[in-house]
N, C-alpha and C positions, 0 to 999 in steps of 0.2 A: 601462921602468918609472920613474916619477917619484917621487923621494924626498920625502915630505911628513911633517912632524911636526905633529900637532894637539895643542893644549893650551889651558888657560885661564891667563891671566896673573894677577898678584897682585890685580887689581881684578875678576877673574872674566870678563874679555872673551875671547871665542873667538879663537884665533890659529892660523894655518897657515903654518909655516915651510917654505920650499923652497930648493933650490939657486938661485943667482943667475939662471941662465938661465930659470927658471920663476917668477921673482918676481911677474909679473902674475897667474899662476894663484893663488898664495898670497894676493895682495891681493884678487883676485876672490872667493875663498872667504871671506875675512874680512869684506869689505864687503857682498857680496850674499847669502851664506848666513847670516852672522851667528850661527852656532851653532844654527840652527833646522832640525831634522831634516826637517820637512815640505817645506822648500825643496829639500833634497837629493832627497827622494822624488819631487817634481814634476819635477825635471830628469831623474832616472833614468827616469821614465815617458815623458818626451818623447824620450829616447834610444831607448827601446823602440819608440815609434811610428815613429821614423826607420828603425830596423832592420827593422821589419815592412813598411815601404813606405807607411805611412799618411800620412807627410809626407816632403818632400824636403829642407826646411830650415826653420829658425826663427831669428829674429833679434830682439833687443831690448836695451834699455838699462835698467839698474837705478839704484842709488844713485850710482854713479860709474864703472861699468864696463859696457861693451857685451859681448854674447855672440852669436855666430852659430854655430849647429850645422848641419852637413850630414851626410849619410850617411857621410862620410869623415873630417871634421875638426871641431875646435872652435877658433874664433878669438875671442880676448879682447883688448879694447882699453880704454884709459883715456880717459874723457871729459874729464878736467881737466888733462891735461899739455899743455904748449906744443908739445913735440915729439911726433910721432905714435909712440906705443908700442903695439905689437901682439905677440901671441903666438899662433902656430898650432901646435896639437898634434893628434895623432890622436884620433878620437872614442873609441877604446878607452882611451887614456890618460886622457882627461877623465872617462870613465865610472869608471875605476879610482880616480881621485882622489875622485869623489863617493861611491863605495862606502866608501872608507876614512874619509871625513868622516862618513858616516852611521853607520858602525860606532863611531866615537869618540863620537858624539852620543847613541847609544842606551844 
């Protein structure tokens, strides 16, 4: 289980703090989700499609981070760093992070 703390900062911006090893996940959630529940719901629906076998993978780039989902894992990478930064976690861990995010946003 990945420890994530969701909150709004003094200016009202959505934040997701994680342990250092999951920093890219926190940055992805802040930059790509941006505190919008519908984005979490869309990603959770995509995960459901993967689990049901309707898709085998999906990949895309958002505001600053890329995401690749397969039936086994979620890979996140930064589009703007000079060194290649990637994080691969289980699909279940990514789903749990999204569910926690959605719970915070509702």
